[in-house]
C-alpha positions as CSV (number, residue, x, y, z in Angstrom):
1,S,96.5,22.4,-136.7
2,C,97.5,21.7,-133.1
3,R,95.9,18.7,-131.6
4,Q,95.4,20.4,-128.2
5,C,94.4,24.0,-128.9
6,H,93.4,23.5,-132.6
7,K,95.4,26.5,-133.6
8,Q,96.6,26.6,-137.3
9,L,100.3,26.0,-137.6
10,P,102.5,27.2,-140.5
11,I,104.5,24.6,-142.5
12,Y,107.9,25.2,-144.0
13,M,109.4,23.0,-146.7
14,S,112.9,23.2,-147.9
15,G,112.1,21.5,-151.2
16,I,109.6,19.5,-153.2
17,G,110.3,16.3,-155.2
18,L,107.9,14.7,-157.7
19,N,107.9,11.0,-158.5
20,R,105.9,9.9,-161.5
21,L,104.6,6.4,-161.4
22,A,103.6,4.4,-164.5
23,G,100.5,5.7,-166.2
24,A,98.5,4.8,-169.2
25,G,100.9,6.5,-171.5
26,G,104.3,5.1,-170.6
27,G,104.8,2.9,-167.6
28,A,108.2,4.4,-166.8
29,V,109.2,5.9,-163.5
30,R,111.5,9.0,-163.6
31,R,113.3,10.7,-160.7
32,G,115.3,13.4,-162.4
33,D,117.7,12.5,-165.2
34,D,119.7,9.7,-163.5
35,D,121.3,7.1,-165.8
36,D,119.6,4.3,-163.9
37,D,116.2,5.7,-164.6
38,D,117.0,6.1,-168.3
39,E,118.2,2.5,-168.5
40,L,115.0,1.3,-166.8
41,E,112.9,3.4,-169.2
42,Q,114.7,1.9,-172.2
43,L,114.3,-1.6,-170.8
44,L,110.6,-1.2,-170.1
45,K,110.1,0.2,-173.5
46,K,111.6,-2.9,-175.1
47,M,109.5,-5.1,-172.9
48,R,106.3,-3.3,-173.9
49,K,107.2,-3.7,-177.6
50,K,108.0,-7.4,-177.1
51,N,104.8,-8.1,-175.2
52,A,102.5,-6.4,-177.7
53,D,101.6,-9.8,-179.1
54,Q,101.7,-11.7,-175.8
55,L,98.1,-13.0,-176.1
56,K,98.7,-14.3,-179.6
57,G,101.7,-16.2,-178.4
58,L,99.6,-17.8,-175.6
59,G,97.0,-18.9,-178.1
60,I,94.3,-16.6,-176.7
61,V,91.5,-15.8,-179.1
62,V,89.2,-12.8,-178.7
63,G,85.7,-14.1,-178.2
64,K,86.8,-17.2,-176.3
65,P,87.4,-17.6,-172.6
66,L,90.8,-17.1,-171.0
67,P,92.6,-20.1,-169.4
68,Q,90.6,-21.1,-166.3
69,K,88.3,-18.1,-167.1
70,G,91.0,-15.8,-165.8
71,A,91.4,-17.3,-162.4
72,C,94.7,-18.2,-160.8
73,R,96.0,-19.9,-157.7
74,H,96.0,-16.6,-155.8
75,F,92.4,-15.6,-156.7
76,K,90.3,-18.6,-157.7
77,H,87.1,-16.5,-158.1
78,S,88.5,-13.6,-160.1
79,Y,87.6,-13.9,-163.8
80,R,89.8,-11.5,-165.6
81,W,93.4,-10.7,-166.4
82,L,95.1,-7.4,-165.6
83,R,97.4,-5.6,-168.0
84,F,100.2,-3.6,-166.3
85,P,101.6,-0.5,-168.1
86,C,105.1,-1.0,-166.8
87,C,106.0,-4.2,-168.8
88,G,102.9,-4.3,-171.0
89,R,102.1,-7.9,-170.0
90,A,98.7,-9.2,-168.9
91,W,98.6,-11.3,-165.6
92,P,95.8,-13.0,-163.8
93,C,96.4,-10.9,-160.7
94,A,98.9,-8.4,-159.0
95,A,100.6,-11.3,-157.1
96,C,101.4,-13.0,-160.4
97,H,102.9,-9.8,-161.7
98,D,104.9,-9.4,-158.5
99,A,106.4,-12.9,-159.0
100,S,107.4,-12.1,-162.6
101,D,110.7,-10.8,-164.0
102,C,109.3,-7.3,-164.6
103,P,112.0,-4.8,-163.4
104,A,109.4,-2.4,-162.2
105,V,107.8,-4.8,-159.7
106,S,109.3,-3.0,-156.7
107,L,107.7,0.3,-157.9
108,G,104.2,-0.8,-157.1
109,V,102.7,-0.1,-160.5
110,W,98.9,-0.7,-160.7
111,A,97.1,-2.2,-163.7
112,N,95.1,0.2,-165.8
113,R,93.5,-2.2,-168.3
114,M,92.0,-5.7,-168.0
115,L,90.9,-8.6,-170.1
116,C,87.5,-10.3,-169.6
117,G,87.8,-13.9,-168.5
118,K,84.8,-15.0,-170.6
119,C,85.4,-13.2,-174.0
120,S,89.1,-12.2,-173.7
121,R,88.3,-8.6,-174.8
122,E,90.4,-5.8,-173.4
123,S,88.9,-2.7,-171.7
124,A,89.8,-0.1,-169.2
125,Y,90.0,-1.3,-165.6
126,S,86.6,-1.3,-163.9
127,D,84.6,-3.3,-161.4
128,K,81.5,-3.1,-163.6
129,P,80.4,-6.2,-165.7
130,C,82.0,-6.6,-169.1
131,E,80.4,-4.3,-171.6
132,H,80.8,-6.9,-174.4
133,C,79.4,-10.1,-172.8
134,G,78.1,-9.0,-169.4
135,N,80.5,-11.2,-167.5
136,T,81.0,-10.3,-163.8
137,Y,84.7,-10.4,-162.8
138,A,84.1,-11.8,-159.3
139,H,82.3,-14.8,-158.0
140,P,78.9,-13.8,-156.5
141,S,78.9,-14.4,-152.7
142,G,76.1,-16.5,-151.2
143,A,73.4,-15.0,-149.0
144,H,74.3,-17.2,-146.1
145,W,77.8,-16.0,-145.3
146,Q,78.6,-12.6,-146.9
147,G,81.6,-12.0,-144.6
148,G,79.8,-13.2,-141.6
149,A,76.8,-10.8,-141.9
150,G,74.7,-12.8,-144.3
151,C,71.2,-14.4,-144.1
152,R,70.7,-17.0,-141.4
153,D,66.9,-17.2,-141.7
154,Q,66.0,-20.5,-143.3
155,Q,62.7,-19.1,-144.5
156,R,64.6,-16.4,-146.5
157,L,67.4,-18.6,-147.8
158,S,67.5,-19.6,-151.4
159,S,66.0,-23.0,-152.2
160,K,69.3,-23.8,-153.9
161,D,71.2,-23.3,-150.6
162,V,72.1,-26.6,-148.9
163,R,71.4,-24.9,-145.6
164,K,67.7,-24.2,-146.5
165,H,66.4,-27.5,-145.2
166,K,69.2,-28.5,-142.9
167,G,67.9,-30.2,-139.7
168,A,64.4,-30.8,-141.1
169,S,62.7,-34.1,-141.8
170,A,60.9,-35.1,-145.0
171,T,57.7,-33.6,-143.7
172,G,59.4,-30.3,-143.0
173,V,59.3,-30.7,-139.3
174,K,62.4,-29.8,-137.4
175,K,64.3,-32.9,-136.2
176,T,64.7,-33.5,-132.5
177,A,68.1,-33.9,-131.0
178,S,69.1,-37.6,-130.4
179,G,69.6,-38.7,-126.8
180,K,71.3,-41.9,-127.7
181,S,74.7,-40.7,-126.4
182,Q,73.1,-40.4,-122.9
183,R,71.6,-44.0,-123.1
184,V,74.7,-46.0,-124.2
185,G,78.4,-46.1,-123.2
186,V,79.8,-44.6,-120.1
187,A,77.1,-42.0,-119.8
188,G,74.4,-44.7,-120.1
189,K,76.0,-46.8,-117.3
190,K,76.1,-43.7,-115.1
191,A,72.5,-43.0,-115.8
192,T,71.5,-46.6,-115.1
193,A,73.4,-46.6,-111.8
194,I,71.8,-43.3,-110.7
195,K,68.3,-44.8,-111.4
196,K,69.1,-47.9,-109.4
197,L,70.3,-45.7,-106.5
198,D,67.1,-43.6,-106.7
199,G,64.9,-46.7,-106.7
200,A,66.7,-48.2,-103.8
201,S,66.4,-45.0,-101.7
202,K,62.7,-44.7,-102.5
203,R,62.1,-48.3,-101.3
204,T,63.9,-47.7,-98.0
């Protein structure tokens, strides 16, 4: 509709083109019947067949944790691997897949399956805890920060939080701010000189 008068406007299209991205069934991308697309399809098919035993080659055993529990240098608190349907490989994250030799990297294929970082069992992609071992795939955030909107009240903070008793003495009383910086050094000399001047002015 028009942004000024809000009247509905007709739309005319000369043609429609459909692009199919990789899905659960294939992982190929077709745009018509071009030879390049056919070659890519055959290459990806060979890669998926070759990577069928990828985990076995890496020494990963079902029931045992993944290397570093699934974390990588890009996401240090992500405890899972993602399996991409284009090449059939499992990678710790999408950035690791983008840095690989997969010929379909530029197509932006999303992972549709994942491996738990605690038990190495594969399941459909989800943000819910692992249905086999209950593992959560992301590191739980603390109550203090939470993106800048967390808990700042020391009475409500967890006793395990190092900020719970920050600034308090052994008796639980809030510590007073030290005034030593105003008594020594340059600031102390200035304060002493001012006191002497005040004393001299009072005597006169």
